[in-house]
N, C-alpha and C positions, 0 to 999 in steps of 0.2 A: 623209646622202644627199639628193638632190633630189626633187621631187613635182609633180603636175598633174591636171586633168580638167574634165569637163562634167558637168552634173547627172546623177549616176548612173554616170559613167564614171571609172575611176581606173586610170591606168597606174601601177602601183605602182613605177614608177621612183622614186616618191617616197613610199613608205610605209615608215617604218622605225621600229622600236622595239627597244629593248633596248640595254643597254650594249654588246651585241654586234651588235645589228641597227640600223644607222643608215640614214636614208633621205634621199635627195635628191629634190626634186620640181620639175618644170618646169611652167610653166603656159602651154604653147603648143600649137599645132595640136591642141588637144583633149586633151592628155596629162593629167593629174592634176587639176579641179573648181571649182565656184563657190567663191570664197574662203570658207574656214571661219574661225571665230573660235577660234584654237588655245588660248587660255588667258589668263593675266594678263600684261600688259605689265610687265616688270621693268626695262627700260632699253633703251639703244641702243648699238651698237658700230659706229663709222664710218657712222652713219646707218641701220644695219640694226636693225629692232625685234627685241627678244628676248622670247620668250613662255615662260611657265612653266605647263605644264598642272597643274591641281590634283592629278592622280594622282601627281605627283612627291612630294607630301607623304606619301602612303601608302608609297611605295618608301623614302623617307628614314627614316621611322619604323621600317620593317622591317629595313633594313640597320643602322641605329643599334643596334637591339635585338640582332640576331644577331651582328654583328661586335663590338659592345660586350661581350657576354658572352664571346665567344671570346678577345678580347685581354685581358680582365680575368683570365681563367684562365691564359693564357699568360705574362703579365707580372706577375701578382699585384697587380693594381690594385684600388682600391676600386670599388664599383658605380658611383658617380658618375663616377669617372675613366675607367672602361671605356666608359661611354656617351658621355662627352665625346670620347674618341678615335674611337668609332664615328661620331659626328656629323662629326668632322673628316674621316674617310674618305669620308663621303657628299659633303661639299663638294669633296673632291679628285676624286671621280668625276664630279660635275656639271661641274666646271671642265674635266676631260678631255674629256667629251662636247661641251662648248661649243667647245673648241679644235678638236676633230675637225670639227665643223660649220663653223667659221670657215675651216678648210682648204678645204672645198667652196666656201664663199661668196666668199672672196678670189680663188680661182682662177677662179671663174665671172665675177667682175667684171673680172678681168684680160683676159678675152676678150669683154667687152662685154655680158655677160648680167646683167640686173638681179636683185637679191636682194630679195625681198619680206619675208622674216623668217626667224628661226631659232626653233624650238620644242623645248623639252625636255619629254619625256613620261615615263610610267611605265616604259617599256622602252627608253629611249634618246632619240633626237631626229631632227629632219629640217630641211633647209634648203629653203625654197620659193623657186623662181626664176620669173621672169616669162615665160620662153620656153625652148625647147629649145636644146641645143647645135647650132650651125650645121653641124657636120661631125663625123665619127668621132673625129678627133684631139682636138678640144675635149672631146667627150663622155668620152673615155678619161681625159684629164688631170684634168677636174673630178671624175670618179668616184673616181680613185685618190688625190686630194689628201687626203681625210679619213683613210683608213688610213695614209697616209704620216705625217701629224701624230701619229696614235696610236702608230705605230712609233717615232718620234723620242722622244715622251714616255715610252714604255715603256723604251726603251734608256737614256734619261737617268736615270729613276728606278732602273733596275737598277744603273747605275753608282754612284748614291748609296748604294744598299743594300750594295754590295760594299765601299764605303769606310767604312761605319759598323760599329761593333762589334756582333756577334751578340747577340740577346736584349734589345736596347734598344728603347724605344718608337719612335724614329724609324726604326730599321732595319726593324721590323715594318711600320710604316705605308708606308714607301717601297717595300718588297717588294710589298705588296698593290696599290699604285698601279702599279708596274711590271707585275705579273702581269695586272691588269685591262686595262691599255692594250695589252699585247702580245696578249692574247686577242681584244680588240676588233679590232686590226689584222689578225690572222690570219683570224678568223672572217669579217670583212667583205670580205676579198678572195676568198672562195669564189665560184666563177663561176656564180652563179644569182641572178636577181631574187627579192626586192627588195633584195638586198645590193649594196654598192658594186662587188664583183667581178662581179655580174650585169650591171651597167651597163657595166663594162669589157668583158665578153664581148659584150654587145650592140654596143658600138662596133667591136669587131674584126669581128664578123659583118656589121655594117653596111658596113664598109670593103670587105670581100671581096665581099659580094653587091650592094652599091650600093643596098640597101633597108633603111632603118631599121626598118621594121615586121617584116621577117624576123628581124633581130637581136633585137628585143624578144621575139618568139615563141620563138625558140631559147633565149634566156636565161631565159624564163619556164618552159619545160619542164625545163631544167636545175635551176632553182630548186625545182620540184616534186620532182625526184629528190633534191635535198639535204634537203628536208623529210622525205621518206620515210626517208632514211639516218639523219637525226637521231632520228626516232621509233624505228627499229630499234635504234640504238645505245643509246638511253635504256632500251628494254625489256630489252636484254641486261645493261646495267649494273645495272638494278634486280633482275633475276633472280639475279644473282650477289652481290647485297647490297652493291654498291659505291656505289650512289647512294641518298641519303636521300630521304625523302618530299618535303621541300622542293625538293631538286634535281630530283626526278622532275617535280613540277608546273611548275617553272621551265623545264626543258628541253622539256617537252611544249608549253608556251606558246610557246616559240621555234619549235618545229616547226610549230605551228598558224599562227603569224604568217607563216612562210616559205611555207606551202602557200597561204594566202589571198592573200598578196601576189603570188606567182607566178601564181596563177590569174587575178588581176585584170590582170596584165601580158599574159597570153596573150589574154584577152578584148579588151583594148584594141587589141592588135596586129591582131586580126581586124576589129574595128570600124573602125579607122583606114584600113584598105585600101579601105573603101567611101566615104571622104570625097570622092573625085573624082565620085561619083555624085550629089552634092548639086547640083541645078539648081533654083534658086529659081523660075525661070519656070514650071517644071512642078510643083514641089512646093507652091508657095503656093496657098492656097484663094482662090477669087474672093470679093469682098466684096459682100454684099447689104445695102443700107441701108434703114432705116426712120426715120420722123420721131421725134425725141426725144419721149418721153411716150406712145408707142404701147404698148398692153398686150402683154405677152410672148407670150401665146397668139396674138394677131392678127399679131404680127411673124413668128412661125413659120408661120402659115397663109399669109401673103403670100409667104413664101419658097418654100413648097411649091407654091403656085399658079403661081409663076413658073418652076417646073421646076427649082429649085435643090436639090441634094442635099448635096453636099460644099461648103457655103458657110461663110463667116465672117460673122456678123451684126454690123452696126455701126449707130450712130445718127448722124443729121445734124441740124443746127439749121435754123431757118427759112430761112436763106440757102443751105442745101445743103452747108454745111461739115461735114466729119467731126468729131464731137466725142467719140464713145465707141466702145469695142470690147467686145462682149459676151463674158463669160467662160463657157466651156462648163461648168466645174465649178459655177459659181454658178447657171446655168440648171438643171442636173441636181439641184441641192439644193432647187429649188422644186417642190412637189407639183403634178401635172397640174391638179387641181381649183382651184388658186390662181392659175394662170398668167393667166387672163382678168382678174384683179384686180391683178396685179403689173406695174408699169411696167417696160419694157425697160431704163430707165436704172438701176434698182436692181441689175441684174446686169451692168452695163457698167463698164468701167474707162476713166477719162478718157484721151483720146488722147495727151495730153502725157506720160503715164506709161508708154506702150508703146514699147519700144525699136524702132529702125528698122534695116533691112538693105537696102542697094542690091541690085537684082535681079541684077546681074552679079557679085556677090561669090563668090569661090572657096569650095570646100568647107571648106578649112582655116580661112579667115577667118570663115566662118559659125560654125564651132565656137568660135572665139575670142570672137566677139560673144556667143554664148550663155553662154560661161564668165563673161565680164565683166558680163553683164546677165541674171542668172537670171530666168526668167519662163515663162509657159505659151504666150504668143503674141508674135509679132514682126511689125511692119508691113513689108511688102516694097515698096520705093519705086523709082520711075524718075524721076529729077529730083525735082520737088516733088510728083509724083503718087503716090498709094497704088495699087499694082497688085494687091495680094493680101495675104494673111495667112499667115505660117508658124506652124504649131502645133508645139510641142515633141514632142507625141505622134506627129505625122507624120514628123518628123525621126528620132525613135526607131525607128519602124517601118522606115524606109529603112535605117538603120544596123544595126539588129538585127532582122531579119525574124521571128526566133523570139520576139520580144516580151519579152526579158529586161531591157531598159533601163527604169529607174525614171523615171516622169514625174510 
């Protein structure tokens, strides 16, 4: 499935894990985060980087062990032979997940959406895109492309299974590949975020309501319902002795992933409705400047004497040029008794390293800038002039007045 966000925001349109939980992620209008380093780069397909999360090694070892023992008993193989078949099954699963994600990626590219990478994780994979689908139709097609690939793979493997003699190694292996792909296809089209079917439901609600965020919230709540349904089903199967301890843990992990992903989607939908409230002219703090080399305590005293309360402290050189922006966190780390002896420059960041945002930038574009340039402060400019400083904490307070956003 696809993914996106701003520091602390994650519309789990793109959070997915499990052979059965795949995730797409778009990186636009604030939807799913500053770029994360997803794992080891293992190659490229059509220019798309492929990442392997180290957690896959744990999953590979576990499946190799469990399936290897199973197939060894079923087909009377040696221990080494069983584990070799188990490892082969792991490779087939990873290839299946990769092809599923490529379904999303290729469809997205077909509609002009850039693909930043594909990552395979402990519980599945996700495709990271550089922006949202432009309309409900594209969102629907990109969402369903992955399950469609899994369905074709499952049907093909099932055909191979039926063509091979029962009780043979390749018959058993093709059956497991068919079963796993069909389960992935069916499970992923369930209509709740963060599943592909949840994105499809979002697209439908978006088309009907003309509001993407309404679609996201509706699909998120349905996703939470699915998580509860999975948990209840797991409890019932365990009570009647149908589910093993391993199956119990695995299914509860799926339910937890669904619940968290759905919750993040609901949260993002609510936050994104406030994007139009972002007005940099009102949100930016005024800049109070002091000469480079001024003691920190003196700089703070001067600002207070000038009647400045909600200000951003900056340093200028002898010619009056802005050279540094004081970091709030760095100031707070300096004990009060040391501030008369600490130069303001030691808690400032060079102005060249501070991202800029034009004062007339729309709310969606402000979020995109914050995504692309993670930081705690941003220079707000009008032409070549700095007219204020946007603090991420102020943006957080505007978007989530209850203070849940991490800054």
